[in-house]
Residue, then its C-alpha position, 0 to 999 in steps of 0.5 A: m787125399s788132403s788130411v784136412f778135407t772131409l768128403p760128404p758121405r755117400t752110398e757106393l756100389m763097388v766091385g765085390d758088392r752085392a748087385p742091387m735089384l733092377a727097379g724103376i724100369d719098363y721091359v721092352k724086349g725079353a723076359p723081366v729079371d726080377q732077381f739074380e738067380p744063384g749060379r747064373c751070370y748077368l751083364i747089365e748095360l747102361w746105355a742111351s738112345w742118343c749115344g752113338p757108341c752105345r748103338a755100336t755095342i749092340p752087335h757085340l752084346t747080341a753075339l755074346q748073348a747068342k754064344h753064352s746061354e748061361l749069361t743073361i744080358v739086360g740093356v737099360a736105357i737111362w738119361e733119356r729126355d723122353p723114354a719113347f725115343a729109346r722104345a722107338l729105337i728098340e722096336e725099329m732094330g727088332d731082331a738086331i737086338g738079341y738080348t733083354v732091353a728095358v727103359e728107365k721109367a719117367d720119374l713119377g715121384g719114386g725117383y730113378p732107382i737105376r740112376v741112384d743105385w747103379a750109376d750114381a753109386s758107382y760114380t758112372d757118368a758115361v754110357p755105355t757102362a756095363f756091370l758083370i754080376d757073378g753067380e753069387g749076385r755080386i759085381a765082378w767087374l764094371g766098365n765099357p761092355n766092349d772090354v768084358g770078354f776076358v773077364l766074362m770068360s774067367v767069371l764063367d769058368g770060375s777062375h775070376d779073383r773077385t777080391a783082387a778085382a775089388e782091390t784094383y778097382r778101389g785103387w783106381l778110384e783113389e788114384n784118379l780122385i773119382r770120389e773127390e771129383r763126384a763130390l765136387i760136381d755135386a757141391a758145385r751143381s747144388a750151389i748153381d741150382a740154388g742161384d749162388p754162383g759165388a758159392a760155386i766158385a768158392v766150392y771149386g776153389q776149396y776142392l782144387a786147393a785140397f786136391p790139385g789133381l782135379e784142376h786139370e779137369f775142373g780148372m776151366r769150369r771155375l774160370g768160366l764161372m769167375l769170368t761170367h760172374r765178374h769175379p775180381e780174381g778171374l784174370a789172375y786165375a786165367a794166368h795161373l791156368a795158362a801156366i800149367t802146361d805139364r799135363d796139357p800143352k794146349r791149356p793156354r790155348e783153351v784159356l784164350r778160347e774161354i776168354t775170347d768167346l766171352l769177350m766177343d759176346r759180353d760187354d759186362l766182364y770184369d776188366v775187359h781191357g785187362l782180359a784182352g791184353f792178357c790174351l794178346d800177350t799170351s798169344a804172342l808167346l805161344p808157338r805156332p808149329s802148324a797152320e792150324d795153331s796159327f789160325y786159332l791164335s790169330w782168331y783170338e788175337a783179332i777179338a782181343l784187338f777189337r776189345l782193346g779198341r784197335a779196330a783196324e788191326a782187328v779187321e786185318v788180323a781177322r781177314t788174314a785168319l779167314a784167308a788161312g782158314t779158307a786155304q785149310n779148307a775150313p767149311d764156311d759154317d765152321w764156328p771159328m770162320a763164322n765168328l771171324r766174319e761176325l767180328i768183321a761185320r760188327i766192326d764195319g757196323t753190319t749185322l749177320s743173321a746167323a746165330e751161334p748154335a746151342g752148346p751140346e749137353v752131351v760130349c762123346e769121346g772115343d767109345v763113350c758118351r758123357i753127360v756134361s750138364 
């Protein structure tokens, strides 16, 4: 951590801490948990009805509850657009859910205690996430519920070393810059919500300079803001990101995708020709070990050529890319294919009716879903 950068204070919920009460929820199935009884273990799972991996944990948690009478499992649905969706799913599944289930109440002025006291305080931004509470009412472990088995057995038989677990968890937080990441997200979001993208760009710059390890995750967000808000250093920052390939060899391609998406849709970018020329030059230097790599780079090149005023070349490259995509069995409604057809139509002076679908608010990777906006 930087010795000259101070993070804002926040309330934390760590392994080893006493578990907060379950407040601000409506129980849909099972007996309410008003307090954590001494000597009894609890597994509190945060989940959501829109989360596929969360639904996949239901049989596992049901089996755990059936096997361990000394354990109480409570699933709490959070981050629901409408709590009614979660209620409907719970009722639809019936006996397939064999443990207590609750839904976070809509905010009626009292806030969201589960989000604040559990998710935010523990730096949780993905579901499903579970908290294992030992017989003393303290957090013994937190993580994906699919991984709780071994820890649960050690807590139940009394062999679990909570102090060591707490040290390991805090070490993980520090090594992965979790506190710094959350502080950056909060500060940038606050600036955006206040209608000040310039302040958000500055916030990203300050944090990424103080904690370079965050640039892998947040550099593209800063670049997107810089480009969409005509920041004069956007091109220079794009070149900087494209040169960072030690952690992600595909980063240059991601930078090109970010720029060309905007070049396709925006006429008001700062230094359009400079951005297009950078994309063309960078693409020419990148290896093309597979047909997929060649397809995507050709897509970016076609857009760059279009913005450079080289329409005939753009159409030729776009048609070649379309043929390559067809040969790879890419669906006609696949976004790159649709985008290439739109580019050709635009150059030819025609208009396509299909619109780009709205981007997702949630991204699911592996066995978790993460909120991204």
